[in-house]
Every structure is written in structure tokens, then in C-alpha cells.
N, C-alpha and C positions, 0 to 999 in steps of 0.2 A: 158596749158601743162597738159597732162594726168597724173592722179595719178598712181604711180607704183602699180603693182599687189602685195600687201603685206597683204591684208586683206581677210577674208573668202568670202565676196561678189565678189571681184575681181577674186579670185581663181575659183569660180564656174562660173562666167561670161566667163572666158577664157575656162574652161572645156566645157561649153555649145557650144562654138565655135570649139571644137575639139582639144584644146591645153591644155596641162598640163604645169603649170608654177610653178617653185620653187622659192626660194629666197636664195641669197648668201650674206653672211656677207662681207661687204666691208673692214672690219678690219682684220678678220682672215681667210676668205675664206670658212667657214663652209657652207654647203648646207642644206636647210630645206624645209619643206612643210609649207605654211602659214596655219593658222595665227600664228605668233610668235611675241611676243613683243620684247624680247631680245634674242640675240644669246646664245645658251646653252654653247658654247665653251668659249666665251670671255665676255659675258654679255653686249655687246654693241648693239646699234640699228642703224646699217648702212646697211640696206637691199637693195638689188638690184634684180629686177626680172630676172629670168633665165629660158629660155625655156627648157623643159625636153622632151626627145625623146618618152617617153611613153611605152618603152619596158622594160620587167623585168622578174622575175621568182617568182612563188608562194613560199612563205616561210611556210605558214600554211593556213588552210582553215577549214570551217565548213559548214554544210548544215542546214539552218534554216527551221524547220518543224512546229514550233508553232509560229505563227505570233505575232508581237507586236500589240497592240490595233489599230484598224482601218486599218490594213494591211493584213487581212485574205485572201484576194483574190490573194495575191502574193506568198504564200508558195506552194511548197517548192522552196527555192532558196539558192544558195551558196554565201558565202562571203570569201574573202581571203586577207591575208596580202601579199602584193607584194613588193619585193625589186626591185626598178628600177635600170637600168644599171648605173645610175649616183650615186647610193649608198644610196638614201633615200627610206624609206618604207612608204606605205600608204595602207589603207583598202579600198576595193572596192567590188562591186557585180560581180560575175562571170556570163558571158553570153556565150551561144553557145559552151559550153564544158560540156559533160555529167558528172554527179556527179562521176560516177565510174572511170572516167579518171583523176580526180583531184588528184594531188600528189605534194609534195614539189619538187621544181626544175623545174616544168613545165613552159616553156616559154609562156608569155602572152603579150598582147598589150592593151594599154588604148583605151577605147571607151566610150564616154559619153552616159548616159542613161537618156532619158526624161520620167519621170513618174509623172503624175498628175501635170504638169507644174513646176516640180522641176527637176534639173539636179543632177544625181547621178554619182559617179565615178564607172566605170565599166571596166572590163577586159575580153577580149576574146582571141581566139587562135592567136598566133603570126604568 
């Protein structure tokens, strides 16, 4: 039997395949993005994987112009906090949207980004 997608590796394996997966508490119904050890609402650990649609809106954003060590060739790039339609939020890199068009409330859609054999969470135009 396959292990439920409740850890970070499973989350990114699913993202690499083009699917966003959340986790829902079987006790209280709270929805979260993995990894979570315990439900923040009821402190239980009864997680079940839940597919997420991948659409949402930008809550906030910033443009990274000074790269972290080893990432100099990637700047400038934008990152945003996106509130998905299901109500959970996550951070992702923004692609295919000009910096000057970024604004709170802008609709976006999940798209995985492959960078140096790593999968990143990305969001592009809805």
C-alpha cells in the first residue's frame, strides 16, 4: 500500500508530477499543506491526502534582486504568498508574469518548476 502524501518528500514528488496535494485532518476537517506533524486546530495526527486545484490569488509578493549564495544566475525573480481557492496558503516562485503586473488579488495557477534537478512550487497566469 502506498504511503499517504503527508511528508515533504511526498509533497514535492506530487508537485513534480503537476499535482498539488494538501492534507486534511480526519478528526476536525482542517486543511493544511504538508509537512505537519499535528493538526494546528485539534492537535491530532489523522491526516489524509487531499488533491488541491492549484488556483488561487496572490496575497503578497516581493522581487528578489540579491540572490542567496549559489543562486546568482537566477535573479531577479518574484516570489509570492498565494492563497489557494481551498483556503490554504503557500509560498511559490512567480513565472510568466511581469513584475510590474504583480499585485495582491491577482489570480494565479500552480505550475511546477524544475531547477537543477529540484522541484520548486511555482505560480503563473491563471
